[in-house]
N, C-alpha and C positions, 0 to 999 in steps of 0.2 A: 575333351580336355587337350590343351595345346602343349607340345613339348618345346622347351625353351632353346633357342637358336644355339646357345653356347653349350648345351647338351648335345645336341645333333652333331656339332662340330667336334665334341670330344669323342663322340661314336665313331665319327670318320677316321679321327687320330688314333682311335684304338684300333679299328681294323687296319689302318696303314702299319702301325706297330707290329701287330700280330703277322701280317704278310711278310714284311721285312724280316722279321725274328726267324719264322719257319724257312723262308727261302735260302736263308744265309746260315743256317744250322745251330742257331743260339736257341736251343731247346728250351732252358730256364727261363729265357725272357719270353718266349712263346708261352710258356705255362703260366708265368706271371700275369698275363693278360686275362686270366680266368680268376674267380674267387678261389679260395684254398678249398673249398668242398666242389669246385666247378666241374660240369660233366660235358663230355664231348661224345656225342652218339653218331655214327655214321655208316652206311650200309656196304660201305667199302672194307670196313674192319669188323672182325666177327664180334668182338666184346667193346662196350664204351670204356672210355677212359675217365675215371672220377678220382679228384684229389691231385694235388700239386706233383707228387710222386708220379702217378701213373700219367697225367699229362706229360711231364717232362720226358719219360720213358717212351710215349707215344712219339713226341717230336724228334727224339733221337733215331728211333727206328726209322721214322720218315726220312731224316737227313743220311742215314747210312745205305739207303739205295744207291747213294752216288749220282743219281739222275739230276740234272739242273733243271729245277721246276719253278715257276713263279706263280703265285696266288693272285689273281687279280679279283678284288672285291669291287661290285658296282651296283647301281640303282638300289641303294639303301633307303629303306622306308623305316623311320624310327616313330614309335608311337608310345603312349603312355603305358606303363605297366599297371600292375595291381595296386601299388601303393607308390608315394612320391618318390622313393628312393629305388624304384625299379623301372625298367623300359623293355620294351620289346621291339626287336628289329628283324626285318627279313632283307635278304640281299642275295644277289647273284654271285656265285664265286666260279670262276673259270680258273682251272688249273692248266698251265700251258707249258709246254716244253719248247726248245728253240725252233721247231718245225712243224709242231702240230698241237691241236687242243687234246689234253689229255682226259678231262672231265669238265662238264658243266653241270654245276649243282645250285641248288637253294638252301640258304642258310636260315634257319629259324632261331633266334638268339633271344634268351631272356637275360637281361643286363641288371647288375646291381650297382648302387653307388657305394664306394667304399673310400676310406680315408686317402687312397691313393686314386682316387678317380673312379670310372665306370669300369667294371669288369665282367666278363661273360660268366654267369652263373650256370647257364645250361645251353648248349647247342646242339641242335639236330640237323644235320646234313641229310637232303634229300637228293637223288640224282636225278637230272633234268635230261641227260643224254648219256 
């Protein structure tokens, strides 16, 4: 099954909105790129964040570190999900400070089509370095 070009572009745009939102401290905007019951799992943090309130709080804590970081998502591979209104996506995520690479990770996302476009339903982050 093929993924429509417009859906691949929409996923790329979603990832761009996410990166810019978290990098500029817009926690609620970052959380809004997930479904209301969305989940974020990462080995860097002890507990997953689930639901809009927890996702917003997670992004607020990230911004509170004061370190200027950039999220660079690349090598995105979008493929069909289990239903016509879901997709799966894998991507590399580099978290970069002004002078060095902080982390290299791999994202595994389950995406859901909503009335507001594609949103992350479940993200699992794996460390790559």
